[in-house]
N, C-alpha and C positions, 0 to 999 in steps of 0.2 A: 511429276504428277501434279495436276492442278488441285485447288482446294475442294472442288466438288467431287473429284475422283477419290481423294483421300477420305472425305466424309462418307462417301458411299462404301468404300472398302471397310471402314470402321463400323459402319451401320450393319453391313452384311455379316461381318465377323461376329459382331455382338449378337445379332439375331441367331446365327448358327449355334453359338455357345449357349445362349439363353434357351431357345426353343428346343434345341437338341438335348439340353439337360432335362427339360421338362419331359421330353419324349423318353429319355432314359429312365427317369424316375417313374413315369407312368407305365411304361411297357415292360420294364425289367426289374427295377428295384422294389416297387410295391408288391407285385406278384411274388417275388422271391421272399420278401419279408413275411408275407402271409403264410409261407410254408414252414417258418420256424416253429418248433414244437412248443417252446416256452413263450408265453405272452409277454413276460418281462423282457426277454431277449428281443422280441419284435419291437417293443416300444423303445428300448435303449438303442438298438441298432438304427432304427428309422430316424430317431432324433439326432443321432450322431451324424449320419450321412446327410440328412435334410438340412442340418445347420451349416454344414460345409457348402452344400449346393446353394443355400440361401445367400451366402457371402458372394459367391460367383454370380448368382442371378442379380443381386443388388448392383454389383459393378456393371454387368452387361446391360441391364435395363437402363442404368444411368447413361452409359455410352450410347445406346440406341436412341434414347430420348434426345440427348444433346446433338448427335449427328443428324437425326431426322429433322429436328427443328432447324438446324443449320442448313441442311439441303433445301428445305422449304424456303428459308430466308434467301439463300443464294439464287434460287430460281424465281423468287418472288411469286411463289406458287400458291399463295393464300387463297386465291379465287377458286382453286380446284375444289375446295371444301364446299363450294356452292353448286358443283356440277355432279349429277348422279353417276356419271361414268367413272368418277374418281372415288367411288364408294370405298375402295380399298384403303384410301388415306384415312377416312373416318374409322375404318376397322383397325388400322394400325394404331391410331391414337387410343381407341377404345381398349385394345389389348394391352397397350403400354400402361394406360391409366389403371386398368384392372389389376395387372401384376404389380405395379408400383404401390398401389394401396395395400395389396396383400403383403408385399415384401417389406415395406417401410413402416406400415401402420398396424394392420391387423395381426400379422404373424408375431411381431415382437411384443405387442401390447395386449393382445387378446387370445389369439389362436394357439400359441405355444402352451399356455396354462390350460386352456380348454381341452386341447388334445391330450395332454398328460392326464388330466382328471377323468375325462371321458374314457380314455383307453384303459385306465385301471378298472373301470366298472364294466364297460362293454367293449372289450378289445376288438373282437371280430367286426362288430357293427361299425366301430370307429374306422377301422381300416377299410371296410367296404365303402363308407361314405367318402373318405379321403380319396380312394381310388376313383370313385365316380366323379368327384370334383376335379381331379387331375385330368380325367378323360374329357370332360367338358371343356376345360381350359386348353388342353392340347388340341382338341378338335377346332375350336374357335381360332386358335393360333395358326393351325395349318391351313385352314380356309383363307385366313387373312394373308398368310405368306404366299399362297398360290395366287390369290388375287393381286397382290402387290407386284409379284414378279411378272405376271401377265400384263397388268395395267401399265407398269413402268416401261414395258417394251411395246406399248401401243396396241395390245390385244385386249379388246373389250368384248368378251364372249356373250354378254347379255344384250348386245345390240345397241348400247347407248351411243 
């Protein structure tokens, strides 16, 4: 297997684990946690599972970032960022930066404490907000993934 193929395999596996995890949290975990009778159990369980997923997501976003950068380097594809038909490359960088800031900066330094404090006062409103935020992030991620798969195979449905 050549370097590019290995980088692409690692990139795709990282995206599958990362965005698949976001989908699982968004579509299964958060709705299930909202069904718990005790608000204390909701907060405790969500924190426990989310912290485990955050570790996986930090690793996979790092893997995705390194492999994506390396593939761009190997292809010398920097000029694609200046072409509208490669919008999906901008979107991939945007999603990666958005999640990286969330996982490496905001969550450990700000959001963890904010969530605990707000969830104690307004548990249902907090879970509703978190669910909406997850849906937005998942939607952007899925649009980006679809665009990247289509674009990397030469399909530019917007006519660029």
